[in-house]
C-alpha positions as CSV (number, residue, x, y, z in Angstrom):
1,M,-52.7,47.0,-26.0
2,K,-52.9,44.7,-22.9
3,R,-55.0,42.3,-25.1
4,G,-52.3,42.4,-27.8
5,L,-49.8,41.2,-25.5
6,F,-51.9,38.3,-24.0
7,V,-52.8,37.3,-27.6
8,L,-48.8,37.5,-28.5
9,S,-48.3,35.5,-25.6
10,L,-50.5,32.7,-26.3
11,V,-49.5,32.6,-29.8
12,L,-45.8,32.3,-28.4
13,V,-46.3,29.2,-25.8
14,G,-48.7,27.5,-28.4
15,G,-46.0,27.8,-30.7
16,A,-43.4,26.7,-28.5
17,M,-45.4,23.4,-27.7
18,A,-45.9,22.6,-31.1
19,T,-42.6,22.5,-32.2
20,S,-41.6,20.5,-28.8
21,S,-41.2,16.9,-29.5
22,W,-41.8,13.7,-27.2
23,A,-39.4,11.5,-29.5
24,A,-36.6,9.8,-27.7
25,T,-33.1,11.6,-28.3
26,S,-29.3,10.7,-27.5
27,G,-26.0,12.5,-26.9
28,T,-22.9,10.9,-26.0
29,A,-20.2,12.0,-23.6
30,Q,-16.4,10.7,-23.1
31,V,-15.1,9.4,-20.0
32,T,-11.1,9.7,-19.7
33,L,-9.0,8.0,-17.2
34,A,-5.8,9.8,-17.1
35,A,-3.9,6.5,-16.0
36,N,-0.2,7.4,-14.2
37,A,2.7,4.9,-14.1
38,N,2.7,3.6,-10.9
39,A,5.4,1.3,-9.2
40,F,4.9,-0.9,-6.2
41,I,7.6,-2.7,-3.9
42,D,7.1,-5.0,-0.7
43,V,10.1,-6.2,1.4
44,L,9.4,-9.7,2.1
45,D,12.8,-10.7,3.7
46,P,13.8,-7.2,6.0
47,S,17.0,-9.1,7.4
48,V,19.4,-12.0,6.6
49,T,22.2,-13.2,9.0
50,L,25.0,-15.0,7.6
51,T,26.8,-17.2,9.9
52,P,30.0,-18.6,8.6
53,T,31.0,-22.1,9.0
54,A,34.6,-23.4,8.9
55,T,34.6,-24.0,5.5
56,D,33.5,-20.1,4.6
57,Y,36.4,-19.3,6.5
58,V,38.7,-21.4,4.4
59,N,37.2,-20.1,1.0
60,D,37.5,-17.1,2.7
61,F,33.3,-15.9,1.8
62,V,30.0,-16.8,2.9
63,E,26.9,-16.3,0.9
64,A,22.9,-16.6,0.9
65,A,21.7,-17.4,-2.2
66,G,18.2,-18.9,-3.5
67,A,15.7,-19.1,-1.1
68,S,18.1,-18.0,1.8
69,G,18.6,-14.6,-0.2
70,L,16.4,-11.4,0.2
71,R,13.2,-11.6,-1.3
72,V,11.3,-8.4,-2.6
73,R,8.1,-8.3,-4.1
74,V,7.4,-5.6,-7.1
75,K,4.7,-4.6,-9.6
76,S,4.1,-1.7,-11.8
77,N,1.2,-0.4,-14.1
78,S,3.9,1.1,-16.8
79,S,3.4,-0.1,-20.2
80,T,7.5,0.5,-20.6
81,G,8.4,-1.3,-17.5
82,M,10.2,-0.6,-14.4
83,S,13.7,-1.0,-13.0
84,L,14.7,-2.5,-9.4
85,L,17.5,-0.8,-7.6
86,V,19.8,-1.7,-4.6
87,R,22.4,0.4,-2.8
88,C,24.2,0.5,0.5
89,A,24.3,4.3,1.2
90,D,25.2,3.6,5.0
91,A,27.4,6.5,6.2
92,S,30.0,4.2,7.6
93,P,28.9,0.6,6.7
94,Q,30.4,-2.0,8.9
95,I,31.1,-4.5,6.0
96,A,33.4,-2.6,3.7
97,L,31.5,-2.4,0.3
98,S,34.3,-4.3,-1.6
99,D,33.4,-7.0,0.3
100,L,29.6,-7.1,-0.1
101,F,28.2,-8.6,-3.5
102,V,24.7,-8.7,-4.7
103,R,23.4,-10.8,-7.8
104,T,19.8,-11.8,-8.9
105,Q,19.1,-15.4,-10.4
106,T,15.4,-14.1,-10.8
107,A,14.9,-14.2,-14.7
108,P,14.2,-10.8,-16.2
109,G,10.8,-9.5,-17.2
110,S,10.0,-9.2,-20.9
111,G,12.6,-7.0,-22.7
112,G,14.7,-6.6,-19.3
113,T,17.7,-7.5,-17.6
114,T,18.8,-9.0,-14.7
115,M,22.1,-8.7,-12.7
116,S,23.1,-12.1,-12.8
117,T,26.4,-12.1,-11.6
118,Y,27.7,-11.0,-8.5
119,T,28.7,-7.5,-8.2
120,A,30.2,-5.3,-5.4
121,I,27.5,-3.1,-3.9
122,T,27.9,0.9,-4.0
123,A,26.2,3.7,-2.4
124,S,24.5,4.8,-5.7
125,N,21.4,2.9,-7.1
126,Q,22.7,-0.3,-9.1
127,T,20.2,-1.9,-11.5
128,L,19.3,-5.1,-10.0
129,W,16.4,-6.4,-12.1
130,T,14.3,-4.9,-14.9
131,T,10.9,-5.6,-17.3
132,G,10.3,-3.5,-20.4
133,V,6.5,-4.1,-20.3
134,A,3.8,-3.8,-17.3
135,Q,4.6,-5.7,-14.5
136,G,1.1,-7.4,-12.7
137,P,0.7,-9.3,-10.6
138,F,3.9,-8.8,-8.2
139,Q,7.2,-10.5,-8.9
140,T,9.6,-11.6,-6.4
141,V,13.0,-10.9,-7.1
142,T,15.4,-12.6,-4.7
143,T,19.0,-11.0,-4.2
144,D,21.8,-13.2,-3.5
145,I,24.2,-11.7,-0.9
146,K,27.8,-12.6,-1.0
147,I,30.6,-11.8,1.5
148,Q,34.1,-12.0,0.8
149,N,37.5,-11.7,3.0
150,I,35.4,-12.8,6.1
151,N,38.6,-13.3,7.9
152,N,38.9,-9.6,7.8
153,Y,35.9,-9.3,10.5
154,T,37.1,-10.5,13.7
155,D,35.0,-11.5,16.7
156,A,35.6,-9.0,19.9
157,G,36.4,-12.0,21.9
158,S,33.3,-11.8,23.8
159,G,33.1,-15.3,23.9
160,G,29.7,-14.9,21.3
161,S,29.9,-13.4,17.8
162,T,30.0,-9.8,16.6
163,D,28.1,-8.7,14.0
164,Y,28.7,-6.3,10.9
165,T,25.8,-4.8,9.7
166,N,25.0,-3.0,6.5
167,T,21.6,-1.8,5.3
168,L,20.4,-2.4,1.9
169,T,17.9,0.2,0.3
170,Y,16.0,-1.0,-2.8
171,S,13.8,1.1,-4.8
172,V,11.7,0.7,-8.0
173,I,11.1,3.4,-10.9
174,T,8.9,3.0,-13.8
175,L,10.9,3.4,-17.1
């Protein structure tokens, strides 16, 4: 019996060696990147001070436009684009929201839109700039600021000037 088992073992091992091949073989494997749409924002100008001149007081408004405005850089890998939003959600804004206007002269991205005329800021998100395609590298979007009715904002009489400050909040979302 032991001898039969030994012979059977040799036959099985020999058969396995006889059927094994030393030839090269190949196979395939898939690598999948599950890309997510991401948007990035970089506020380049965290503040701007508008100092009215005598002419501004005659015209009853002051503005910071073009190179004097607020610059924000945005980018996204979303193939359907992104939106840059702005709002002034101050609990008690010092500049009346009906007196604070924003716009951008930055051209929209491909298939996008831009707020090209001065529009009163609100406490809710407003679309300032969009693109309908992926935006990379960074795109700089400049926000022009206009404050009207500046004669309603008086100096406290301290011999200097009185600052009235509102905070704008920018958001960028993928579409």
